[in-house]
N, C-alpha and C positions, 0 to 999 in steps of 0.2 A: 550474538545475542539481541534482542531487542531492548531498548531502554524504556524505562518505567517514567511514568508521569502521570498528572492528575488534570481533568478536564479544566480546572480554574486557571491552570498554566497556558492552556491551548495545546494544540497537539506537537506541534513542531515549527521551528522559525523557517521560513521560505529559504532564508539564505544557507540553512543546514541541509538542505535538499539538493544533491548534485544534479546538474542540468541532465535530462535523459537518464536519471537514475531514482532512487528511492530511499525512505527510511522506513524501517519497520519499527514501531512502539507499541508499548501497553500502555493506555490509558484507562484508569478505574477498571482495569481488568480486562479491559477490550484490546484484542490484538487488532492492530491496524497497520497498513502499509499505504504510504503517502507517496506518490509518484509526481516529477516534474519532468515536463518537457523540455526540449531545447528552448521553445518559446517561452518558457515559464509558466504554462498552465500547470494548475495543481489538481490533482485527484486523489480520492481516498477510498480504500476498499477495505473488508475484512481480510486481515492477513493468516485466516485459516483455510486451507486448501479444501475445496469442495469434494475432493476425490476420498480422502480418509484422515483429514482434520490435523494434517501437519502443518506446522506455521510455516509461511512461504518465506524465502529468503531475501526476495527484494528483486528488482531489475537488473537482469544480466542479458548482454546480446540483444537487447530491445524487449523482452519480455520478461513479465514477472515470473520468477522459477519457484518451483517447489521441489526441492532436492530429495524428497521422499520417494517418488516415482516418476520425477520427470515432467510432471504436467507445467504449461507455460499458459499463461493469461496476458491478455493485451494490457499494457499500462495506461491506457485512456479510457477503456470502456471496461475493463475486467472480464471480458468473454473469452473463452478457452481458444487457445490458438493451437496448442497440442495435448492430447490426454495423456494419462487416462481420465482426468477429471472430464466429467461432460456437462457440468453446470458452472457459470460463470461465478468470479467471486462477488459477493455482495457489495454493492456500492455504499458508500458512507458519506452524506451529504456533508460539504464543508466550505467555507468561507475563508478568504484572508483579509485579515483586519491589521492594520500597522505592522505589516510582514510577518504576522503569526498565523499559521494554518489553525483552524478552530472549528469545530461542530457549528453546522448552519442551523 
């Protein structure tokens, strides 16, 4: 399940995101998936699958996975890697301040 927070707390601490992994959060009623590469680059996307509106599970085997119908998305760009989704996940601009991922 997605953890809840508010924008005033930031989205998530960088240290809480596994390398080559992700965290799915609900912040002010927005479902967000935050990914982190092995090199420490952080990216954020809507966690709502563009195929049928399910909440994505997060990064598994190198892709953001939606378990409803098997769509997969690139964890750096949000682009569709495998359908049935045809539209990328919406990018959410973020920045890292004092070790916290926050809205840009």
